[in-house]
BAKE-492813 format. One record per residue (C-alpha): residue number from 1; residue in three letters; chain; y negated, x negated, z. Coordinates in steps of 0.001 Angstrom, whole numbers, plus 500000, padded with zeros to 6 digits. Each point is the difference from the previous one (the first is absolute). Layout:
BEGIN
+-----+-----+----+--------+--------+--------+
:   i :  aa : ch :     py :     px :     pz :
+-----+-----+----+--------+--------+--------+
: NUM : ALA :  A :      Y :      X :      Z :
...
+-----+-----+----+--------+--------+--------+
//
This chain:
BEGIN
+-----+-----+----+--------+--------+--------+
:   i :  aa : ch :     py :     px :     pz :
+-----+-----+----+--------+--------+--------+
:   1 : MET :  A : 500000 : 500000 : 500000 :
:   2 : GLU :  A : 496586 : 498932 : 499303 :
:   3 : VAL :  A : 497020 : 500185 : 502245 :
:   4 : THR :  A : 498578 : 502926 : 498102 :
:   5 : ASP :  A : 503269 : 501909 : 500347 :
:   6 : VAL :  A : 499913 : 499479 : 503760 :
:   7 : ALA :  A : 496413 : 501241 : 500151 :
:   8 : LYS :  A : 500880 : 503068 : 497932 :
:   9 : ARG :  A : 502988 : 500726 : 502209 :
:  10 : GLN :  A : 497882 : 499760 : 503156 :
:  11 : ASN :  A : 497413 : 502284 : 498384 :
:  12 : GLN :  A : 502709 : 502552 : 499226 :
:  13 : ILE :  A : 501269 : 499868 : 503591 :
:  14 : GLY :  A : 496442 : 500509 : 501259 :
:  15 : THR :  A : 499481 : 503025 : 497774 :
:  16 : GLN :  A : 503330 : 501400 : 501060 :
:  17 : GLN :  A : 498985 : 499680 : 503623 :
:  18 : ASN :  A : 496747 : 501802 : 499273 :
:  19 : ASN :  A : 501950 : 502822 : 498431 :
:  20 : VAL :  A : 502066 : 500563 : 503166 :
:  21 : ARG :  A : 498966 : 503075 : 501935 :
:  22 : THR :  A : 500905 : 500778 : 503578 :
:  23 : LEU :  A : 501883 : 503142 : 500785 :
:  24 : GLU :  A : 498221 : 502799 : 501770 :
:  25 : ASN :  A : 502647 : 501188 : 502432 :
:  26 : ASP :  A : 500382 : 500266 : 503791 :
:  27 : TYR :  A : 502030 : 496818 : 500347 :
:  28 : VAL :  A : 497437 : 497845 : 498199 :
:  29 : ARG :  A : 497121 : 501597 : 501902 :
:  30 : SER :  A : 501760 : 499520 : 503346 :
:  31 : SER :  A : 500804 : 496356 : 499215 :
:  32 : GLU :  A : 496369 : 499411 : 498966 :
:  33 : HIS :  A : 498876 : 501774 : 503158 :
:  34 : LYS :  A : 502341 : 497801 : 502090 :
:  35 : ALA :  A : 498689 : 496870 : 498278 :
:  36 : ASN :  A : 496377 : 501026 : 500625 :
:  37 : TYR :  A : 500821 : 500950 : 503584 :
:  38 : SER :  A : 501697 : 496659 : 500669 :
:  39 : LYS :  A : 497015 : 498175 : 498436 :
:  40 : GLN :  A : 497590 : 501915 : 502209 :
:  41 : LYS :  A : 502259 : 499395 : 502983 :
:  42 : LYS :  A : 499953 : 496254 : 499328 :
:  43 : ILE :  A : 496213 : 500059 : 499636 :
:  44 : ARG :  A : 499624 : 501930 : 503289 :
:  45 : PHE :  A : 502399 : 497612 : 501710 :
:  46 : ARG :  A : 498020 : 496987 : 498784 :
:  47 : ARG :  A : 496737 : 501599 : 501157 :
:  48 : ARG :  A : 501477 : 500797 : 503406 :
:  49 : MET :  A : 501334 : 496468 : 500346 :
:  50 : PHE :  A : 496616 : 498575 : 498990 :
:  51 : VAL :  A : 498164 : 502163 : 502544 :
:  52 : PHE :  A : 502607 : 499201 : 502647 :
:  53 : SER :  A : 499682 : 496258 : 499341 :
:  54 : ILE :  A : 496197 : 500208 : 500277 :
:  55 : VAL :  A : 500220 : 501951 : 503277 :
:  56 : ALA :  A : 502634 : 497598 : 501334 :
:  57 : SER :  A : 497829 : 497017 : 498999 :
:  58 : VAL :  A : 496945 : 501464 : 501740 :
:  59 : ILE :  A : 502011 : 500690 : 503156 :
:  60 : LEU :  A : 501527 : 496517 : 499888 :
:  61 : ILE :  A : 496579 : 498368 : 499590 :
:  62 : PHE :  A : 498656 : 502083 : 502893 :
:  63 : LEU :  A : 502924 : 498984 : 502225 :
:  64 : ILE :  A : 499644 : 496319 : 499109 :
:  65 : LYS :  A : 496257 : 500095 : 500703 :
:  66 : THR :  A : 500603 : 501749 : 503324 :
:  67 : ASN :  A : 502648 : 497429 : 500896 :
:  68 : ILE :  A : 497640 : 497117 : 499216 :
:  69 : ASN :  A : 497206 : 501568 : 502084 :
:  70 : GLN :  A : 502367 : 500594 : 502905 :
:  71 : SER :  A : 501237 : 496399 : 499781 :
:  72 : GLU :  A : 496419 : 498712 : 500166 :
:  73 : LYS :  A : 499215 : 502242 : 502977 :
:  74 : LEU :  A : 503192 : 498870 : 501717 :
:  75 : ALA :  A : 499069 : 496343 : 499475 :
:  76 : GLN :  A : 496544 : 500658 : 501485 :
:  77 : LYS :  A : 501542 : 501769 : 502988 :
:  78 : GLU :  A : 502437 : 497114 : 500515 :
:  79 : GLN :  A : 497093 : 497541 : 499996 :
:  80 : GLN :  A : 498053 : 502164 : 502454 :
:  81 : LYS :  A : 503090 : 500198 : 502192 :
:  82 : GLU :  A : 500310 : 496205 : 500052 :
:  83 : GLU :  A : 496314 : 499641 : 500898 :
:  84 : VAL :  A : 500269 : 502588 : 502769 :
:  85 : LEU :  A : 503134 : 498317 : 501381 :
:  86 : ALA :  A : 498160 : 496661 : 500057 :
:  87 : GLN :  A : 497106 : 501645 : 501858 :
:  88 : LEU :  A : 502485 : 501580 : 502392 :
:  89 : GLU :  A : 501485 : 496588 : 500777 :
:  90 : GLU :  A : 496524 : 498598 : 500669 :
:  91 : VAL :  A : 499168 : 502923 : 502282 :
:  92 : LYS :  A : 503296 : 499601 : 501875 :
:  93 : GLU :  A : 499314 : 496286 : 500537 :
:  94 : LYS :  A : 496485 : 500782 : 501185 :
:  95 : GLN :  A : 501371 : 502687 : 502317 :
:  96 : GLU :  A : 502502 : 497532 : 501459 :
:  97 : LEU :  A : 497197 : 497509 : 500660 :
:  98 : LEU :  A : 497879 : 502699 : 501621 :
:  99 : ASN :  A : 502926 : 501181 : 502147 :
: 100 : LEU :  A : 500595 : 496396 : 501069 :
: 101 : GLN :  A : 496315 : 499610 : 500835 :
: 102 : ILE :  A : 500082 : 503259 : 501994 :
: 103 : ALA :  A : 503017 : 498739 : 501922 :
: 104 : LYS :  A : 498187 : 496733 : 500742 :
: 105 : LEU :  A : 496834 : 501817 : 501082 :
: 106 : GLU :  A : 502018 : 502017 : 502504 :
: 107 : ASP :  A : 500999 : 496724 : 501705 :
: 108 : ASP :  A : 497489 : 498946 : 502675 :
: 109 : GLU :  A : 500777 : 496307 : 499641 :
: 110 : TYR :  A : 499240 : 500097 : 496275 :
: 111 : ILE :  A : 496698 : 501773 : 500626 :
: 112 : ALA :  A : 499028 : 497367 : 502570 :
: 113 : LYS :  A : 500945 : 497191 : 497616 :
: 114 : LEU :  A : 498035 : 501661 : 497185 :
: 115 : ALA :  A : 496939 : 500456 : 502229 :
: 116 : ARG :  A : 500114 : 496346 : 501014 :
: 117 : LYS :  A : 500278 : 498882 : 496419 :
: 118 : GLU :  A : 497378 : 502280 : 498421 :
: 119 : PHE :  A : 497453 : 500376 : 502779 :
: 120 : PHE :  A : 500577 : 496699 : 501845 :
: 121 : LEU :  A : 500865 : 501810 : 503218 :
: 122 : SER :  A : 501752 : 498018 : 502667 :
: 123 : GLU :  A : 501814 : 500609 : 503211 :
: 124 : ASP :  A : 498794 : 498551 : 503278 :
: 125 : GLY :  A : 500164 : 496224 : 499953 :
: 126 : GLU :  A : 500656 : 499675 : 496236 :
: 127 : ILE :  A : 497899 : 497860 : 497715 :
: 128 : ILE :  A : 499955 : 500894 : 496305 :
: 129 : PHE :  A : 499761 : 497298 : 497402 :
: 130 : THR :  A : 499407 : 500983 : 496379 :
: 131 : ILE :  A : 501373 : 497806 : 497296 :
: 132 : PRO :  A : 498573 : 500668 : 496540 :
: 133 : ASP :  A : 502525 : 500823 : 497331 :
: 134 : ASP :  A : 500190 : 497600 : 497073 :
: 135 : ASP :  A : 499617 : 502849 : 497510 :
: 136 : LYS :  A : 496828 : 501320 : 501625 :
: 137 : SER :  A : 498422 : 496560 : 500257 :
: 138 : LYS :  A : 500677 : 499348 : 496318 :
: 139 : GLU :  A : 498356 : 503303 : 499076 :
: 140 : ASN :  A : 496882 : 499104 : 501999 :
: 141 : GLU :  A : 499578 : 496700 : 498185 :
+-----+-----+----+--------+--------+--------+
//
């Protein structure tokens, strides 16, 4: 066969296909209706899946953002907790020192010793000699 014969043959097949008419009966109409219905069903399914994926994406983004914000707040609270615990330790140490000082101030001997040291008070027959501290003499110079 030549090329022109092949082209003629294809042209004849094309014209034959154009001459084909569909039957107008219930079976053909129902099959066309089923085909259209399944096409529409697929289109609706794709639309629903698209809308569902958008809604799911929005919800997922919202949850991720909320999680990130909560993580940042938690980190801030942890840092505040550490700072407050450090302050608590300092206050406890200060309270211990104050309780120790209160216990010492309840002792009469300690009060007498403190009065002698600070106010240069003496008992009968005592002579008080003051010796300058090296640190204080260096500061004065």
